[in-house]
ChimeraX commands (.cxc) that place a marker at each C-alpha (Angstrom):
marker #1 position 395.70,56.56,80.82 radius 0.5
marker #1 position 397.17,57.33,84.24 radius 0.5
marker #1 position 400.09,54.99,83.55 radius 0.5
marker #1 position 400.76,56.69,80.24 radius 0.5
marker #1 position 400.77,60.07,82.00 radius 0.5
marker #1 position 403.36,58.81,84.46 radius 0.5
marker #1 position 405.55,57.62,81.59 radius 0.5
marker #1 position 405.35,61.02,79.89 radius 0.5
marker #1 position 406.30,62.75,83.16 radius 0.5
marker #1 position 409.24,60.38,83.57 radius 0.5
marker #1 position 410.47,61.26,80.07 radius 0.5
marker #1 position 410.14,64.95,80.88 radius 0.5
marker #1 position 412.23,64.51,84.01 radius 0.5
marker #1 position 414.88,62.62,82.06 radius 0.5
marker #1 position 415.20,65.35,79.47 radius 0.5
marker #1 position 415.29,68.09,82.08 radius 0.5
marker #1 position 418.01,66.33,84.04 radius 0.5
marker #1 position 420.03,65.97,80.86 radius 0.5
marker #1 position 420.17,69.77,80.58 radius 0.5
marker #1 position 418.85,69.69,77.00 radius 0.5
marker #1 position 415.80,71.64,75.81 radius 0.5
marker #1 position 412.62,69.61,75.53 radius 0.5
marker #1 position 410.23,69.95,72.62 radius 0.5
marker #1 position 406.79,68.37,72.90 radius 0.5
marker #1 position 403.62,68.45,70.84 radius 0.5
marker #1 position 401.83,69.78,73.92 radius 0.5
marker #1 position 401.87,68.66,77.54 radius 0.5
marker #1 position 398.84,67.91,79.66 radius 0.5
marker #1 position 399.86,67.25,83.24 radius 0.5
marker #1 position 396.37,66.34,84.34 radius 0.5
marker #1 position 396.77,65.62,88.04 radius 0.5
marker #1 position 400.52,65.05,87.72 radius 0.5
marker #1 position 403.42,67.25,88.72 radius 0.5
marker #1 position 406.73,68.32,87.20 radius 0.5
marker #1 position 409.63,70.38,88.52 radius 0.5
marker #1 position 411.84,72.29,86.08 radius 0.5
marker #1 position 414.77,72.92,88.37 radius 0.5
marker #1 position 417.11,75.00,86.23 radius 0.5
marker #1 position 416.06,73.35,82.97 radius 0.5
marker #1 position 414.55,74.84,79.84 radius 0.5
marker #1 position 411.26,73.61,78.40 radius 0.5
marker #1 position 410.68,74.49,74.73 radius 0.5
marker #1 position 406.98,74.05,74.02 radius 0.5
marker #1 position 407.32,74.55,70.28 radius 0.5
marker #1 position 404.27,76.86,70.22 radius 0.5
marker #1 position 402.03,74.22,71.83 radius 0.5
marker #1 position 399.99,74.38,75.00 radius 0.5
marker #1 position 400.85,73.42,78.55 radius 0.5
marker #1 position 397.88,72.31,80.64 radius 0.5
marker #1 position 397.74,71.76,84.38 radius 0.5
marker #1 position 394.72,69.93,85.81 radius 0.5
marker #1 position 392.91,70.86,89.01 radius 0.5
marker #1 position 394.97,68.36,91.00 radius 0.5
marker #1 position 398.20,69.03,89.09 radius 0.5
marker #1 position 401.14,71.29,89.82 radius 0.5
marker #1 position 404.02,72.88,87.96 radius 0.5
marker #1 position 407.12,73.83,89.94 radius 0.5
marker #1 position 408.96,76.19,87.61 radius 0.5
marker #1 position 411.77,76.97,90.09 radius 0.5
marker #1 position 414.73,78.59,88.26 radius 0.5
marker #1 position 413.80,77.20,84.86 radius 0.5
marker #1 position 412.40,78.70,81.70 radius 0.5
marker #1 position 409.48,77.82,79.45 radius 0.5
marker #1 position 409.87,79.24,75.94 radius 0.5
marker #1 position 407.70,79.24,72.81 radius 0.5
marker #1 position 404.69,78.65,75.04 radius 0.5
marker #1 position 401.69,78.57,72.74 radius 0.5
marker #1 position 399.30,78.71,75.67 radius 0.5
marker #1 position 398.97,77.99,79.36 radius 0.5
marker #1 position 395.74,76.56,80.74 radius 0.5
marker #1 position 395.84,75.89,84.45 radius 0.5
marker #1 position 393.22,74.85,86.96 radius 0.5
marker #1 position 395.89,73.64,89.37 radius 0.5
marker #1 position 398.93,75.20,91.03 radius 0.5
marker #1 position 401.77,76.91,89.19 radius 0.5
marker #1 position 404.64,77.90,91.46 radius 0.5
marker #1 position 406.64,80.26,89.27 radius 0.5
marker #1 position 409.63,80.77,91.56 radius 0.5
marker #1 position 412.38,82.60,89.66 radius 0.5
marker #1 position 411.37,81.20,86.28 radius 0.5
marker #1 position 410.90,82.92,82.93 radius 0.5
marker #1 position 407.79,82.27,80.82 radius 0.5
marker #1 position 407.81,83.32,77.16 radius 0.5
marker #1 position 404.17,83.28,76.05 radius 0.5
marker #1 position 402.80,83.59,72.55 radius 0.5
marker #1 position 399.13,82.72,72.80 radius 0.5
marker #1 position 396.54,82.41,75.54 radius 0.5
marker #1 position 397.16,82.50,79.27 radius 0.5
marker #1 position 394.17,81.06,81.11 radius 0.5
marker #1 position 394.60,80.81,84.85 radius 0.5
marker #1 position 391.65,79.35,86.71 radius 0.5
marker #1 position 393.77,77.88,89.48 radius 0.5
marker #1 position 396.54,79.33,91.61 radius 0.5
marker #1 position 399.46,81.13,89.98 radius 0.5
marker #1 position 402.12,81.94,92.60 radius 0.5
marker #1 position 404.43,84.47,90.91 radius 0.5
marker #1 position 407.44,84.38,93.22 radius 0.5
marker #1 position 409.94,86.64,91.47 radius 0.5
marker #1 position 409.27,85.28,88.01 radius 0.5
marker #1 position 408.96,87.05,84.67 radius 0.5
marker #1 position 406.23,86.60,82.08 radius 0.5
marker #1 position 407.20,87.90,78.65 radius 0.5
marker #1 position 404.55,88.01,75.92 radius 0.5
marker #1 position 406.11,87.67,72.47 radius 0.5
marker #1 position 405.11,87.22,68.84 radius 0.5
marker #1 position 407.12,84.01,68.44 radius 0.5
marker #1 position 404.12,81.83,67.57 radius 0.5
marker #1 position 402.11,84.45,65.66 radius 0.5
marker #1 position 399.09,83.72,67.85 radius 0.5
marker #1 position 396.40,86.01,69.26 radius 0.5
marker #1 position 397.13,86.89,72.87 radius 0.5
marker #1 position 394.41,86.65,75.53 radius 0.5
marker #1 position 395.17,86.82,79.24 radius 0.5
marker #1 position 392.25,85.60,81.33 radius 0.5
marker #1 position 391.56,84.78,84.93 radius 0.5
marker #1 position 392.82,86.90,87.80 radius 0.5
marker #1 position 396.62,86.86,87.92 radius 0.5
marker #1 position 399.38,88.25,90.12 radius 0.5
marker #1 position 402.64,88.73,88.22 radius 0.5
marker #1 position 406.03,89.80,89.52 radius 0.5
marker #1 position 407.31,91.09,86.17 radius 0.5
marker #1 position 405.05,91.40,83.11 radius 0.5
marker #1 position 406.49,92.48,79.76 radius 0.5
marker #1 position 404.50,92.80,76.54 radius 0.5
marker #1 position 406.76,94.07,73.80 radius 0.5
marker #1 position 406.47,94.47,70.02 radius 0.5
marker #1 position 403.29,92.41,69.47 radius 0.5
marker #1 position 401.74,92.81,66.02 radius 0.5
marker #1 position 398.20,91.78,66.96 radius 0.5
marker #1 position 396.05,93.02,69.84 radius 0.5
marker #1 position 396.71,91.86,73.39 radius 0.5
marker #1 position 393.40,91.28,75.14 radius 0.5
marker #1 position 392.68,91.06,78.84 radius 0.5
marker #1 position 389.53,89.23,79.86 radius 0.5
marker #1 position 386.73,91.69,80.63 radius 0.5
marker #1 position 386.25,92.08,84.37 radius 0.5
marker #1 position 389.51,90.31,85.22 radius 0.5
marker #1 position 392.27,91.82,87.36 radius 0.5
marker #1 position 395.93,91.56,86.41 radius 0.5
marker #1 position 398.20,92.69,89.24 radius 0.5
marker #1 position 401.91,93.44,88.71 radius 0.5
marker #1 position 404.13,93.72,91.78 radius 0.5
marker #1 position 407.53,94.74,90.41 radius 0.5
marker #1 position 407.93,95.80,86.75 radius 0.5
marker #1 position 405.37,96.46,84.02 radius 0.5
marker #1 position 406.66,96.93,80.47 radius 0.5
marker #1 position 404.25,97.74,77.62 radius 0.5
marker #1 position 405.98,98.76,74.40 radius 0.5
marker #1 position 405.09,98.76,70.75 radius 0.5
marker #1 position 407.56,98.71,67.89 radius 0.5
marker #1 position 407.23,102.38,66.91 radius 0.5
marker #1 position 404.67,105.13,66.39 radius 0.5
marker #1 position 403.38,103.35,63.27 radius 0.5
marker #1 position 403.09,99.96,64.97 radius 0.5
marker #1 position 401.49,100.52,68.36 radius 0.5
marker #1 position 400.97,97.82,70.93 radius 0.5
marker #1 position 397.18,97.41,71.11 radius 0.5
marker #1 position 395.80,96.79,74.62 radius 0.5
marker #1 position 392.13,95.79,74.60 radius 0.5
marker #1 position 389.39,94.16,76.67 radius 0.5
marker #1 position 388.01,90.84,75.48 radius 0.5
marker #1 position 384.56,92.48,75.37 radius 0.5
marker #1 position 384.46,95.97,73.82 radius 0.5
marker #1 position 382.91,98.46,76.20 radius 0.5
marker #1 position 383.54,96.31,79.28 radius 0.5
marker #1 position 386.66,97.17,81.23 radius 0.5
marker #1 position 389.53,94.91,82.21 radius 0.5
marker #1 position 391.72,95.91,85.15 radius 0.5
marker #1 position 395.50,96.31,85.27 radius 0.5
marker #1 position 397.02,97.19,88.64 radius 0.5
marker #1 position 400.66,98.10,89.17 radius 0.5
marker #1 position 401.58,98.14,92.83 radius 0.5
marker #1 position 402.78,101.46,94.23 radius 0.5
marker #1 position 406.33,100.16,94.67 radius 0.5
marker #1 position 406.56,98.89,91.08 radius 0.5
marker #1 position 408.08,100.48,87.97 radius 0.5
marker #1 position 406.43,101.16,84.62 radius 0.5
marker #1 position 407.85,101.47,81.11 radius 0.5
marker #1 position 405.02,102.33,78.70 radius 0.5
marker #1 position 405.54,103.64,75.17 radius 0.5
marker #1 position 403.96,103.26,71.72 radius 0.5
marker #1 position 400.66,101.81,72.95 radius 0.5
marker #1 position 397.00,102.11,72.04 radius 0.5
marker #1 position 394.77,101.46,75.05 radius 0.5
marker #1 position 391.03,100.93,75.22 radius 0.5
marker #1 position 388.63,99.75,77.95 radius 0.5
marker #1 position 391.29,99.36,80.62 radius 0.5
marker #1 position 391.09,100.62,84.19 radius 0.5
marker #1 position 394.01,101.11,86.59 radius 0.5
marker #1 position 392.52,100.56,90.09 radius 0.5
marker #1 position 392.99,103.25,92.73 radius 0.5
marker #1 position 394.92,100.81,94.93 radius 0.5
marker #1 position 397.83,100.91,92.47 radius 0.5
marker #1 position 399.62,103.44,90.29 radius 0.5
marker #1 position 398.08,105.54,87.58 radius 0.5
marker #1 position 399.55,104.48,84.24 radius 0.5
marker #1 position 401.38,106.60,81.66 radius 0.5
marker #1 position 400.47,109.82,83.44 radius 0.5
marker #1 position 400.28,112.74,81.03 radius 0.5
marker #1 position 399.30,113.47,77.48 radius 0.5
marker #1 position 399.24,110.37,75.24 radius 0.5
marker #1 position 401.54,112.22,72.83 radius 0.5
marker #1 position 404.19,112.25,75.55 radius 0.5
marker #1 position 404.30,108.47,75.19 radius 0.5
marker #1 position 403.70,108.48,71.41 radius 0.5
marker #1 position 400.54,106.58,72.26 radius 0.5
marker #1 position 396.77,106.68,71.72 radius 0.5
marker #1 position 394.00,106.85,74.29 radius 0.5
marker #1 position 391.32,104.91,72.40 radius 0.5
marker #1 position 388.64,105.53,75.04 radius 0.5
marker #1 position 386.98,103.74,77.92 radius 0.5
marker #1 position 390.04,104.02,80.16 radius 0.5
marker #1 position 390.37,105.05,83.80 radius 0.5
marker #1 position 393.55,106.40,85.44 radius 0.5
marker #1 position 395.42,106.23,82.16 radius 0.5
marker #1 position 397.06,109.22,80.45 radius 0.5
marker #1 position 395.25,112.55,80.99 radius 0.5
marker #1 position 392.49,110.85,82.96 radius 0.5
marker #1 position 395.00,110.29,85.75 radius 0.5
marker #1 position 395.95,113.98,86.04 radius 0.5
marker #1 position 394.43,116.15,88.80 radius 0.5
marker #1 position 391.23,117.69,87.53 radius 0.5
marker #1 position 391.04,121.53,87.65 radius 0.5
marker #1 position 388.27,123.06,89.74 radius 0.5
marker #1 position 385.85,124.77,87.33 radius 0.5
marker #1 position 385.33,128.50,87.83 radius 0.5
marker #1 position 382.02,129.86,86.57 radius 0.5
marker #1 position 382.52,132.84,84.29 radius 0.5
marker #1 position 380.33,135.86,85.07 radius 0.5
marker #1 position 378.70,138.24,82.62 radius 0.5
marker #1 position 379.68,141.92,82.89 radius 0.5
marker #1 position 376.29,142.70,84.51 radius 0.5
marker #1 position 376.74,139.95,87.12 radius 0.5
marker #1 position 380.29,141.14,87.81 radius 0.5
marker #1 position 379.06,144.70,88.39 radius 0.5
marker #1 position 376.31,143.54,90.74 radius 0.5
marker #1 position 378.83,141.47,92.70 radius 0.5
marker #1 position 381.13,144.50,93.11 radius 0.5
marker #1 position 378.22,146.64,94.36 radius 0.5
marker #1 position 377.28,143.94,96.86 radius 0.5
marker #1 position 380.85,143.74,98.18 radius 0.5
marker #1 position 380.96,147.54,98.51 radius 0.5
marker #1 position 377.66,147.63,100.42 radius 0.5
marker #1 position 378.84,144.90,102.77 radius 0.5
marker #1 position 381.95,146.97,103.49 radius 0.5
marker #1 position 379.84,149.99,104.38 radius 0.5
marker #1 position 377.56,147.93,106.60 radius 0.5
marker #1 position 380.49,146.52,108.56 radius 0.5
marker #1 position 382.10,149.98,109.00 radius 0.5
marker #1 position 380.80,151.82,112.13 radius 0.5
marker #1 position 379.22,155.25,111.60 radius 0.5
marker #1 position 381.25,158.23,112.96 radius 0.5
marker #1 position 378.85,159.03,115.85 radius 0.5
marker #1 position 378.72,155.43,116.96 radius 0.5
marker #1 position 382.50,155.14,116.69 radius 0.5
marker #1 position 382.95,158.25,118.84 radius 0.5
marker #1 position 380.52,156.96,121.45 radius 0.5
marker #1 position 382.32,153.63,121.61 radius 0.5
marker #1 position 385.67,155.43,121.99 radius 0.5
marker #1 position 384.26,157.62,124.79 radius 0.5
marker #1 position 383.02,154.61,126.74 radius 0.5
marker #1 position 386.37,152.86,126.48 radius 0.5
marker #1 position 388.32,155.93,127.65 radius 0.5
marker #1 position 385.88,157.09,130.39 radius 0.5
marker #1 position 387.62,156.99,133.86 radius 0.5
marker link #1:1,2 radius 0.2
marker link #1:2,3 radius 0.2
marker link #1:3,4 radius 0.2
marker link #1:4,5 radius 0.2
marker link #1:5,6 radius 0.2
marker link #1:6,7 radius 0.2
marker link #1:7,8 radius 0.2
marker link #1:8,9 radius 0.2
marker link #1:9,10 radius 0.2
marker link #1:10,11 radius 0.2
marker link #1:11,12 radius 0.2
marker link #1:12,13 radius 0.2
marker link #1:13,14 radius 0.2
marker link #1:14,15 radius 0.2
marker link #1:15,16 radius 0.2
marker link #1:16,17 radius 0.2
marker link #1:17,18 radius 0.2
marker link #1:18,19 radius 0.2
marker link #1:19,20 radius 0.2
marker link #1:20,21 radius 0.2
marker link #1:21,22 radius 0.2
marker link #1:22,23 radius 0.2
marker link #1:23,24 radius 0.2
marker link #1:24,25 radius 0.2
marker link #1:25,26 radius 0.2
marker link #1:26,27 radius 0.2
marker link #1:27,28 radius 0.2
marker link #1:28,29 radius 0.2
marker link #1:29,30 radius 0.2
marker link #1:30,31 radius 0.2
marker link #1:31,32 radius 0.2
marker link #1:32,33 radius 0.2
marker link #1:33,34 radius 0.2
marker link #1:34,35 radius 0.2
marker link #1:35,36 radius 0.2
marker link #1:36,37 radius 0.2
marker link #1:37,38 radius 0.2
marker link #1:38,39 radius 0.2
marker link #1:39,40 radius 0.2
marker link #1:40,41 radius 0.2
marker link #1:41,42 radius 0.2
marker link #1:42,43 radius 0.2
marker link #1:43,44 radius 0.2
marker link #1:44,45 radius 0.2
marker link #1:45,46 radius 0.2
marker link #1:46,47 radius 0.2
marker link #1:47,48 radius 0.2
marker link #1:48,49 radius 0.2
marker link #1:49,50 radius 0.2
marker link #1:50,51 radius 0.2
marker link #1:51,52 radius 0.2
marker link #1:52,53 radius 0.2
marker link #1:53,54 radius 0.2
marker link #1:54,55 radius 0.2
marker link #1:55,56 radius 0.2
marker link #1:56,57 radius 0.2
marker link #1:57,58 radius 0.2
marker link #1:58,59 radius 0.2
marker link #1:59,60 radius 0.2
marker link #1:60,61 radius 0.2
marker link #1:61,62 radius 0.2
marker link #1:62,63 radius 0.2
marker link #1:63,64 radius 0.2
marker link #1:64,65 radius 0.2
marker link #1:65,66 radius 0.2
marker link #1:66,67 radius 0.2
marker link #1:67,68 radius 0.2
marker link #1:68,69 radius 0.2
marker link #1:69,70 radius 0.2
marker link #1:70,71 radius 0.2
marker link #1:71,72 radius 0.2
marker link #1:72,73 radius 0.2
marker link #1:73,74 radius 0.2
marker link #1:74,75 radius 0.2
marker link #1:75,76 radius 0.2
marker link #1:76,77 radius 0.2
marker link #1:77,78 radius 0.2
marker link #1:78,79 radius 0.2
marker link #1:79,80 radius 0.2
marker link #1:80,81 radius 0.2
marker link #1:81,82 radius 0.2
marker link #1:82,83 radius 0.2
marker link #1:83,84 radius 0.2
marker link #1:84,85 radius 0.2
marker link #1:85,86 radius 0.2
marker link #1:86,87 radius 0.2
marker link #1:87,88 radius 0.2
marker link #1:88,89 radius 0.2
marker link #1:89,90 radius 0.2
marker link #1:90,91 radius 0.2
marker link #1:91,92 radius 0.2
marker link #1:92,93 radius 0.2
marker link #1:93,94 radius 0.2
marker link #1:94,95 radius 0.2
marker link #1:95,96 radius 0.2
marker link #1:96,97 radius 0.2
marker link #1:97,98 radius 0.2
marker link #1:98,99 radius 0.2
marker link #1:99,100 radius 0.2
marker link #1:100,101 radius 0.2
marker link #1:101,102 radius 0.2
marker link #1:102,103 radius 0.2
marker link #1:103,104 radius 0.2
marker link #1:104,105 radius 0.2
marker link #1:105,106 radius 0.2
marker link #1:106,107 radius 0.2
marker link #1:107,108 radius 0.2
marker link #1:108,109 radius 0.2
marker link #1:109,110 radius 0.2
marker link #1:110,111 radius 0.2
marker link #1:111,112 radius 0.2
marker link #1:112,113 radius 0.2
marker link #1:113,114 radius 0.2
marker link #1:114,115 radius 0.2
marker link #1:115,116 radius 0.2
marker link #1:116,117 radius 0.2
marker link #1:117,118 radius 0.2
marker link #1:118,119 radius 0.2
marker link #1:119,120 radius 0.2
marker link #1:120,121 radius 0.2
marker link #1:121,122 radius 0.2
marker link #1:122,123 radius 0.2
marker link #1:123,124 radius 0.2
marker link #1:124,125 radius 0.2
marker link #1:125,126 radius 0.2
marker link #1:126,127 radius 0.2
marker link #1:127,128 radius 0.2
marker link #1:128,129 radius 0.2
marker link #1:129,130 radius 0.2
marker link #1:130,131 radius 0.2
marker link #1:131,132 radius 0.2
marker link #1:132,133 radius 0.2
marker link #1:133,134 radius 0.2
marker link #1:134,135 radius 0.2
marker link #1:135,136 radius 0.2
marker link #1:136,137 radius 0.2
marker link #1:137,138 radius 0.2
marker link #1:138,139 radius 0.2
marker link #1:139,140 radius 0.2
marker link #1:140,141 radius 0.2
marker link #1:141,142 radius 0.2
marker link #1:142,143 radius 0.2
marker link #1:143,144 radius 0.2
marker link #1:144,145 radius 0.2
marker link #1:145,146 radius 0.2
marker link #1:146,147 radius 0.2
marker link #1:147,148 radius 0.2
marker link #1:148,149 radius 0.2
marker link #1:149,150 radius 0.2
marker link #1:150,151 radius 0.2
marker link #1:151,152 radius 0.2
marker link #1:152,153 radius 0.2
marker link #1:153,154 radius 0.2
marker link #1:154,155 radius 0.2
marker link #1:155,156 radius 0.2
marker link #1:156,157 radius 0.2
marker link #1:157,158 radius 0.2
marker link #1:158,159 radius 0.2
marker link #1:159,160 radius 0.2
marker link #1:160,161 radius 0.2
marker link #1:161,162 radius 0.2
marker link #1:162,163 radius 0.2
marker link #1:163,164 radius 0.2
marker link #1:164,165 radius 0.2
marker link #1:165,166 radius 0.2
marker link #1:166,167 radius 0.2
marker link #1:167,168 radius 0.2
marker link #1:168,169 radius 0.2
marker link #1:169,170 radius 0.2
marker link #1:170,171 radius 0.2
marker link #1:171,172 radius 0.2
marker link #1:172,173 radius 0.2
marker link #1:173,174 radius 0.2
marker link #1:174,175 radius 0.2
marker link #1:175,176 radius 0.2
marker link #1:176,177 radius 0.2
marker link #1:177,178 radius 0.2
marker link #1:178,179 radius 0.2
marker link #1:179,180 radius 0.2
marker link #1:180,181 radius 0.2
marker link #1:181,182 radius 0.2
marker link #1:182,183 radius 0.2
marker link #1:183,184 radius 0.2
marker link #1:184,185 radius 0.2
marker link #1:185,186 radius 0.2
marker link #1:186,187 radius 0.2
marker link #1:187,188 radius 0.2
marker link #1:188,189 radius 0.2
marker link #1:189,190 radius 0.2
marker link #1:190,191 radius 0.2
marker link #1:191,192 radius 0.2
marker link #1:192,193 radius 0.2
marker link #1:193,194 radius 0.2
marker link #1:194,195 radius 0.2
marker link #1:195,196 radius 0.2
marker link #1:196,197 radius 0.2
marker link #1:197,198 radius 0.2
marker link #1:198,199 radius 0.2
marker link #1:199,200 radius 0.2
marker link #1:200,201 radius 0.2
marker link #1:201,202 radius 0.2
marker link #1:202,203 radius 0.2
marker link #1:203,204 radius 0.2
marker link #1:204,205 radius 0.2
marker link #1:205,206 radius 0.2
marker link #1:206,207 radius 0.2
marker link #1:207,208 radius 0.2
marker link #1:208,209 radius 0.2
marker link #1:209,210 radius 0.2
marker link #1:210,211 radius 0.2
marker link #1:211,212 radius 0.2
marker link #1:212,213 radius 0.2
marker link #1:213,214 radius 0.2
marker link #1:214,215 radius 0.2
marker link #1:215,216 radius 0.2
marker link #1:216,217 radius 0.2
marker link #1:217,218 radius 0.2
marker link #1:218,219 radius 0.2
marker link #1:219,220 radius 0.2
marker link #1:220,221 radius 0.2
marker link #1:221,222 radius 0.2
marker link #1:222,223 radius 0.2
marker link #1:223,224 radius 0.2
marker link #1:224,225 radius 0.2
marker link #1:225,226 radius 0.2
marker link #1:226,227 radius 0.2
marker link #1:227,228 radius 0.2
marker link #1:228,229 radius 0.2
marker link #1:229,230 radius 0.2
marker link #1:230,231 radius 0.2
marker link #1:231,232 radius 0.2
marker link #1:232,233 radius 0.2
marker link #1:233,234 radius 0.2
marker link #1:234,235 radius 0.2
marker link #1:235,236 radius 0.2
marker link #1:236,237 radius 0.2
marker link #1:237,238 radius 0.2
marker link #1:238,239 radius 0.2
marker link #1:239,240 radius 0.2
marker link #1:240,241 radius 0.2
marker link #1:241,242 radius 0.2
marker link #1:242,243 radius 0.2
marker link #1:243,244 radius 0.2
marker link #1:244,245 radius 0.2
marker link #1:245,246 radius 0.2
marker link #1:246,247 radius 0.2
marker link #1:247,248 radius 0.2
marker link #1:248,249 radius 0.2
marker link #1:249,250 radius 0.2
marker link #1:250,251 radius 0.2
marker link #1:251,252 radius 0.2
marker link #1:252,253 radius 0.2
marker link #1:253,254 radius 0.2
marker link #1:254,255 radius 0.2
marker link #1:255,256 radius 0.2
marker link #1:256,257 radius 0.2
marker link #1:257,258 radius 0.2
marker link #1:258,259 radius 0.2
marker link #1:259,260 radius 0.2
marker link #1:260,261 radius 0.2
marker link #1:261,262 radius 0.2
marker link #1:262,263 radius 0.2
marker link #1:263,264 radius 0.2
marker link #1:264,265 radius 0.2
view
């Protein structure tokens, strides 16, 4: 089995060095390692798996039509581009570098992003089905976050994998956000990062579907409530203020005595 894995890796290297795209019925690196260099790996809507002892060096390459990524090992993303249409399950170490992960509808697969991930650029654009983040997981974006649906009648649906349990999406304070035509539910933007889509959902032609924190209106400063008083209470308050003013004002005799003492030679 190990020998066969080495042969498969050798074939991958040969195709990459040829500069031609590589289409496989799925690749399981196990404990092996591959380096893309500047090559392009076309997964044909199949899954790429990296074992606990394995590693993927994406470098300046691209992986397209990725039907799923399952990694318990090390993925060094470098400057690469990942085009995902399926599940992203990171249980190992994903080192984002300055890479881009673009979630597409190319494989018509349900999208689930699980495990804690740090992305440089994350773009989810024009996805017909819901995009789910694993409940309790944290997705951190350092540079650019793009979440866009097709139009007001075809919103990008952002959900947690478990309804009612929040997933977390953090955009670093130095990053940029482009959010429009989305429906968001059960997603929290941690206080360490930016609030997301600040304002009324209608400003973004979007829907706040509930269970969110630091999204839309929830991220606006909250007004300090002022208790309204009944006419009777207002009148009593005015009388009290008037009485306090009289109490603080010295009586004429006392004022004259105080003036006499100050001016006495």
